[in-house]
C-alpha positions as CSV (number, residue, x, y, z in Angstrom):
1,X,11.1,3.2,29.1
2,X,8.5,0.4,28.9
3,X,9.2,-2.9,27.3
4,X,6.5,-4.3,24.9
5,X,6.1,-7.0,22.2
6,X,4.4,-6.8,18.9
7,X,4.4,-8.1,15.3
8,X,5.5,-5.7,12.6
9,X,6.1,-5.5,8.8
10,X,9.2,-3.4,7.9
11,X,8.1,-0.5,5.8
12,X,11.5,1.2,5.3
13,X,14.9,1.7,6.8
14,X,17.4,4.6,7.1
15,X,21.0,4.9,8.3
16,X,21.7,6.3,11.7
17,X,25.3,6.9,12.7
18,X,28.0,4.4,11.7
19,X,26.4,1.1,12.7
20,X,22.7,1.7,13.5
21,X,19.5,2.0,11.5
22,X,16.1,3.5,12.0
23,X,13.4,1.0,11.1
24,X,9.8,2.0,10.4
25,X,7.3,-0.8,11.1
26,X,3.6,-1.2,10.7
27,X,2.8,-3.1,13.8
28,X,-0.3,-5.2,14.6
29,X,-1.2,-3.5,17.9
30,X,0.7,-0.2,18.0
31,X,0.3,1.2,14.5
32,X,3.3,2.8,12.8
33,X,6.4,2.6,14.9
34,X,9.9,4.1,14.3
35,X,12.6,2.3,16.2
36,X,16.4,2.2,16.4
37,X,18.1,-1.1,15.6
38,X,21.5,-0.8,17.2
39,X,24.5,-2.3,15.5
40,X,22.6,-3.9,12.6
41,X,25.1,-2.5,10.0
42,X,28.0,-4.3,11.7
43,X,29.1,-7.5,10.0
44,X,27.6,-10.5,11.8
45,X,24.7,-8.5,13.4
46,X,22.4,-10.9,15.1
47,X,19.2,-9.6,13.5
48,X,20.3,-7.1,10.8
49,X,19.2,-9.4,8.0
50,X,15.8,-9.9,9.6
51,X,14.9,-6.2,9.4
52,X,14.7,-5.7,5.7
53,X,11.7,-4.0,4.0
54,X,8.9,-6.6,3.3
55,X,10.0,-8.7,6.3
56,X,7.3,-9.6,8.9
57,X,8.9,-10.0,12.4
58,X,8.0,-10.7,16.0
59,X,9.5,-7.8,18.0
60,X,10.5,-6.8,21.4
61,X,11.0,-3.1,21.9
62,X,11.7,-0.4,24.5
63,X,9.4,2.5,24.2
64,X,11.3,5.8,23.9
65,X,10.3,9.4,23.8
66,X,10.8,9.9,20.1
67,X,12.2,6.6,18.8
68,X,11.8,3.1,20.3
69,X,14.7,0.6,20.5
70,X,14.6,-2.9,19.0
71,X,15.9,-5.4,21.5
72,X,14.7,-8.6,19.8
73,X,13.5,-9.5,16.3
74,X,12.4,-13.0,15.2
75,X,11.5,-13.7,11.6
76,X,7.8,-14.6,10.9
77,X,8.1,-14.3,7.1
78,X,11.1,-12.9,5.2
79,X,9.2,-12.5,1.9
80,X,12.7,-12.8,0.5
81,X,11.4,-13.8,-2.9
82,X,10.0,-10.3,-3.3
83,X,13.4,-8.7,-2.8
84,X,15.0,-11.1,-5.3
85,X,12.7,-10.2,-8.2
86,X,13.0,-6.5,-9.3
87,X,9.5,-6.4,-10.8
88,X,7.9,-7.9,-7.7
89,X,10.0,-5.7,-5.4
90,X,8.7,-2.5,-7.2
91,X,5.1,-3.6,-6.5
92,X,5.9,-4.5,-2.9
93,X,7.6,-1.1,-2.4
94,X,4.5,0.6,-3.7
95,X,2.4,-1.2,-1.0
96,X,4.9,-0.4,1.7
97,X,5.1,3.3,0.8
98,X,1.3,3.6,0.5
99,X,0.9,2.2,4.0
100,X,3.7,4.5,5.3
101,X,1.9,7.5,4.0
102,X,-1.5,6.7,5.5
103,X,-0.7,4.8,8.7
104,X,-0.7,6.9,11.9
105,X,2.1,6.6,14.5
106,X,1.0,4.8,17.7
107,X,-2.5,4.3,16.5
108,X,-3.5,0.6,16.5
109,X,-4.8,-0.6,13.2
110,X,-4.7,-4.5,13.2
111,X,-6.9,-4.6,10.1
112,X,-4.3,-2.6,8.1
113,X,-1.5,-4.9,9.4
114,X,-3.4,-8.0,8.3
115,X,-4.1,-6.4,4.9
116,X,-0.4,-5.7,4.3
117,X,1.1,-8.9,5.5
118,X,-1.5,-10.9,3.6
119,X,-1.0,-8.9,0.4
120,X,2.8,-9.4,0.6
121,X,2.4,-13.1,1.0
122,X,-0.1,-13.3,-1.8
123,X,2.2,-11.2,-4.1
124,X,5.0,-13.6,-3.4
125,X,2.9,-16.7,-4.2
126,X,0.8,-15.3,-7.1
127,X,3.6,-13.2,-8.6
128,X,1.0,-10.9,-10.2
129,X,1.0,-7.1,-10.3
130,X,-2.7,-7.3,-9.9
131,X,-2.1,-7.9,-6.2
132,X,-0.4,-4.6,-5.5
133,X,-3.0,-2.7,-7.6
134,X,-5.8,-4.4,-5.6
135,X,-4.1,-3.5,-2.4
136,X,-4.0,0.2,-3.3
137,X,-7.8,0.2,-3.8
138,X,-8.4,-1.9,-0.7
139,X,-6.3,0.5,1.3
140,X,-8.3,3.5,-0.1
141,X,-11.5,1.7,0.9
142,X,-10.1,1.1,4.4
143,X,-9.3,4.8,4.7
144,X,-12.9,5.7,3.8
145,X,-12.5,6.4,0.0
146,X,-15.3,4.6,-1.8
147,X,-15.3,5.6,-5.5
148,X,-18.5,6.4,-7.3
149,X,-18.4,4.3,-10.4
150,X,-21.9,3.5,-11.6
151,X,-23.1,7.0,-11.9
152,X,-21.7,10.5,-12.3
153,X,-20.2,11.6,-9.0
154,X,-21.4,15.2,-9.6
155,X,-24.8,15.1,-11.4
156,X,-25.6,11.5,-10.3
157,X,-26.9,10.4,-13.7
158,X,-26.6,6.6,-14.1
159,X,-24.0,5.5,-16.6
160,X,-25.3,3.5,-19.6
161,X,-25.7,3.7,-23.3
162,X,-26.9,7.4,-23.1
163,X,-24.4,8.5,-20.5
164,X,-20.8,7.3,-20.4
165,X,-18.0,8.0,-17.9
166,X,-15.4,10.4,-19.2
167,X,-13.0,11.2,-16.4
168,X,-12.2,10.2,-12.9
169,X,-12.1,13.2,-10.5
170,X,-10.3,12.6,-7.1
171,X,-11.9,15.6,-5.5
172,X,-15.4,14.6,-6.6
173,X,-14.7,11.0,-5.5
174,X,-15.4,9.1,-8.7
175,X,-16.2,9.1,-12.3
176,X,-17.8,12.1,-14.1
177,X,-19.9,12.1,-17.2
178,X,-18.8,14.1,-20.3
179,X,-21.1,17.0,-19.4
180,X,-19.6,17.4,-15.9
181,X,-16.0,16.6,-16.7
182,X,-15.3,19.9,-18.4
183,X,-11.6,19.1,-18.8
184,X,-11.2,18.1,-15.2
185,X,-9.9,14.8,-13.8
186,X,-8.1,12.0,-15.6
187,X,-9.6,10.1,-18.5
188,X,-11.1,6.7,-17.5
189,X,-12.1,3.9,-19.8
190,X,-15.1,1.6,-19.4
191,X,-12.7,-1.4,-18.9
192,X,-10.9,0.4,-16.1
193,X,-14.2,1.0,-14.3
194,X,-15.0,-2.7,-14.6
195,X,-11.7,-3.7,-13.0
196,X,-11.8,-1.1,-10.3
197,X,-15.4,-2.2,-9.4
198,X,-14.2,-5.8,-9.1
199,X,-11.2,-4.8,-6.9
200,X,-13.3,-2.6,-4.7
201,X,-15.8,-5.4,-4.3
202,X,-13.0,-7.8,-3.3
203,X,-13.3,-9.9,-6.4
204,X,-9.5,-10.0,-6.9
205,X,-9.5,-13.7,-7.9
206,X,-11.8,-13.0,-10.8
207,X,-9.4,-10.3,-12.0
208,X,-6.4,-12.6,-11.7
209,X,-8.2,-15.4,-13.5
210,X,-9.2,-13.1,-16.3
211,X,-6.6,-10.4,-16.3
212,X,-7.1,-7.1,-18.1
213,X,-4.7,-5.8,-20.7
214,X,-1.5,-4.2,-19.5
215,X,-2.8,-0.9,-20.7
216,X,-6.0,-1.1,-18.6
217,X,-4.1,-2.4,-15.5
218,X,-1.7,0.5,-15.7
219,X,-4.7,2.9,-16.0
220,X,-6.3,1.3,-12.9
221,X,-2.9,1.5,-11.0
222,X,-2.3,5.1,-11.9
223,X,-5.8,6.1,-10.9
224,X,-5.3,4.3,-7.5
225,X,-1.9,6.1,-7.0
226,X,-3.5,9.4,-7.9
227,X,-6.4,8.8,-5.5
228,X,-4.0,7.9,-2.7
229,X,-1.8,10.9,-3.3
230,X,-4.9,13.1,-3.3
231,X,-6.1,11.5,0.0
232,X,-2.7,11.7,1.7
233,X,-1.6,15.0,0.1
234,X,1.8,13.5,-0.6
235,X,3.5,12.1,-3.6
236,X,4.3,8.4,-3.9
237,X,8.0,8.2,-4.7
238,X,7.7,4.6,-5.8
239,X,5.2,5.6,-8.6
240,X,8.2,6.8,-10.6
241,X,9.4,3.2,-10.8
242,X,6.6,2.3,-13.2
C-alpha cells in the first residue's frame, strides 16, 4: 500500500464493524475516495470528531485495493455552524449528496473540490439557501449541462412577447415553448428563468442582494434537483427534506 496526502471534504460516513467508519471524501487531487477510519467510534478517538460531513480536512492515507485507510486527519475547516442549524444542514447535505452522485472515484477534479469547499464556507457565512441552489446549477454547468433559457430548446424560437417559455424539459436541455411542450417537462415561470440565468452566469451576489420569492426559489431548486437526477440517473435522497 502507498502512503499519500491530500485535502478532502467529508461527503458521508457509514458504520463499519463495532468501532470503525467508512468515510467518503471529495479530495482535491484524487477525486472521490472511500477510506476506513479505524476506531473513530470509540470514546476519545483522536480524530473521530474531525471526520463529520461538511468538514474539510488535511489527510494522510494508505491506498488499499478497495478501501483506503485514514492514518491522519487535521482540521482545515469544521463548518460546524452548518451542523448546528437544521435548515443550513439540509442545504449542506444537498450539496454533499449532489457531489457524491457525480464525482468519480480516483479521478482528480480540483475544480469541483474548490467549488464545494468554497460553497460550504459561503453557506456558513451568508446563511442563505440561495447558496446551495446556486451550487446545484454551478455543478450542473461543471458537468457539461448548460440549460437553454433564451429560446425554445426544441424549435429554437426566441422567447419574447410572442413566444413564452412553458416548461423545462431535462431531456431537451432547457425551456420549451407552449407549442413544443405538449404536456412534457415541468412548468417553469419567467421569474425562475431570470434566476436560473443569473445563477448560471455566476451572478449569485445579485440574487442574494435581491432575493426571489420563496416560491420562485423552490421552483429553481426543484428544477436543479431534477436536472441533476436526470444527468446522474439517480434520485437525490436529500430532496425529500425540502
